[in-house]
C-alpha positions as CSV (number, residue, x, y, z in Angstrom):
1,M,-2.5,5.1,7.6
2,L,-4.1,7.9,6.0
3,L,-2.4,11.1,5.7
4,V,-3.2,14.5,4.4
5,G,-7.0,14.1,5.3
6,G,-7.0,10.6,3.0
7,L,-5.4,11.9,-0.1
8,C,-2.0,10.0,0.7
9,R,-1.5,6.4,2.1
10,S,1.4,5.0,4.0
11,S,1.7,1.0,4.2
12,K,4.0,-0.4,6.7
13,E,3.9,-3.8,8.5
14,I,5.1,-3.5,12.0
15,H,6.7,-6.0,14.6
16,Y,7.3,-6.0,18.0
17,D,9.4,-7.9,20.5
18,E,8.0,-8.8,23.4
19,Q,11.2,-9.6,25.0
20,T,13.8,-6.9,24.1
21,K,10.4,-4.5,24.2
22,R,11.4,-3.0,20.8
23,F,9.5,-2.3,17.5
24,D,10.8,-3.0,13.8
25,I,8.9,-1.2,11.6
26,Y,9.2,-1.8,7.2
27,N,7.7,1.0,5.0
28,E,6.4,-0.2,1.7
29,I,6.3,2.8,0.4
30,D,10.0,3.7,0.1
31,D,11.3,0.0,0.9
32,T,13.0,1.7,4.2
33,Y,13.6,-0.2,7.3
34,Q,13.1,1.4,11.3
35,S,14.5,-1.5,13.6
36,N,15.1,-1.5,17.5
37,L,12.7,1.0,17.8
38,T,11.9,1.8,21.6
39,E,8.2,2.9,22.9
40,K,10.0,6.5,22.5
41,A,11.4,6.1,19.6
42,L,8.7,5.0,18.4
43,H,6.7,8.3,19.3
44,T,9.8,10.8,18.2
45,K,10.8,8.8,15.0
46,T,7.4,7.6,13.5
47,N,3.8,9.2,13.1
48,I,2.6,6.0,13.9
49,P,1.1,7.0,17.4
50,E,-0.5,10.6,16.0
51,A,-2.2,8.1,13.0
52,I,-3.3,6.1,15.9
53,K,-4.8,9.2,18.0
54,N,-6.3,10.5,15.0
55,G,-8.4,7.4,13.9
56,V,-6.4,7.0,10.3
57,F,-4.4,3.8,11.4
58,Y,-6.1,0.8,10.4
59,Y,-5.0,-2.6,10.0
60,H,-5.4,-4.6,6.6
61,G,-3.5,-7.7,5.4
62,E,-2.3,-10.8,7.7
63,Q,-0.4,-10.9,10.7
64,L,2.3,-13.1,10.1
65,W,3.6,-14.4,13.6
66,G,2.3,-14.2,16.7
67,I,-0.8,-13.6,18.5
């Protein structure tokens, strides 16, 4: 994600479990982990949906599992 008009970057690993419908997020910038997030929590506890909406959410790297 690009933040503050592109002056900052936030790198994350995002995993989604289709069985539980929950997200796990590893925040590489500060080595923190958010786990077992519902879709609602994703919207209230992260800036990911806002980054997607504003077109500053980019895929970089490799998908480690799943399709």
